[in-house]
C-alpha positions, 0 to 999 in steps of 0.5 A: 540130224542131217537126214532131217535137214534134207527132208525139211529142204525136200519139202520145201522144194517141193512146195513152191507151187501154190496151195489154190489152183487158178483157173486155166480154162477161160476161152472165148466162145464159151464167154460169149455165149454165157454172157448172151444167156447171162445178160452180160453178169458172165462178162463180169464173173470173167473179168473180175476173175482176171482182175482178182488173178493177176493180183494173185500171180504179179503183186508181190513181184511188181508191187501193184494192185489192180482195181477190182472189175465191180468197182470200176464197172459200177462206180469209176467207169459212170463218174469219168464217163468211161474213160476210166475204163480205157485206163484200167484195161490198158493198165491191165494189159501192160501189166500181164504182158510185163509179167508175161515177159518176167516168167519168160512166157513167149506170148505177144500181149501187152498195152498195144494189143488192147488199143490195137485190137480192141479199139481200132479193131472195133473198125474190122467188128471182130477186133475186140474179139480177137483182144479177148481171144488173146487176153483169155489166153495170155491169162490161162498161160499166166494161170498155168505157169502159176499153178506150177511155179508159184 
């Protein structure tokens, strides 16, 4: 009986990692090239996967849900004259930053990254690219941590 209990505890402790693995290979060069080749469709795919992944990673801890990117892109952005886009990206960046902190991952990312690099960075042209790189890196770090620890 005691051996069965130990075996069950070992199985339970060993299964902390999730069944499905999240993508950890998002990159800026791939994003730029595939977005150009597919005329922007890859942008929709990668942002949709980010919105799904952050919900998988963080929802059970913060109780929030990030709106799917396609719903934002095809409906909300047009209705709100793209103000919804700004709010969505702000909330996404803040949520990713909070989850990085909660998991103890030392990577500087948050809503200020969005406003600093993506919005003010437009003045130096390369700012939005730096923001996307930071977004991909933050999501890769979160996904890798989730793949190991759940």
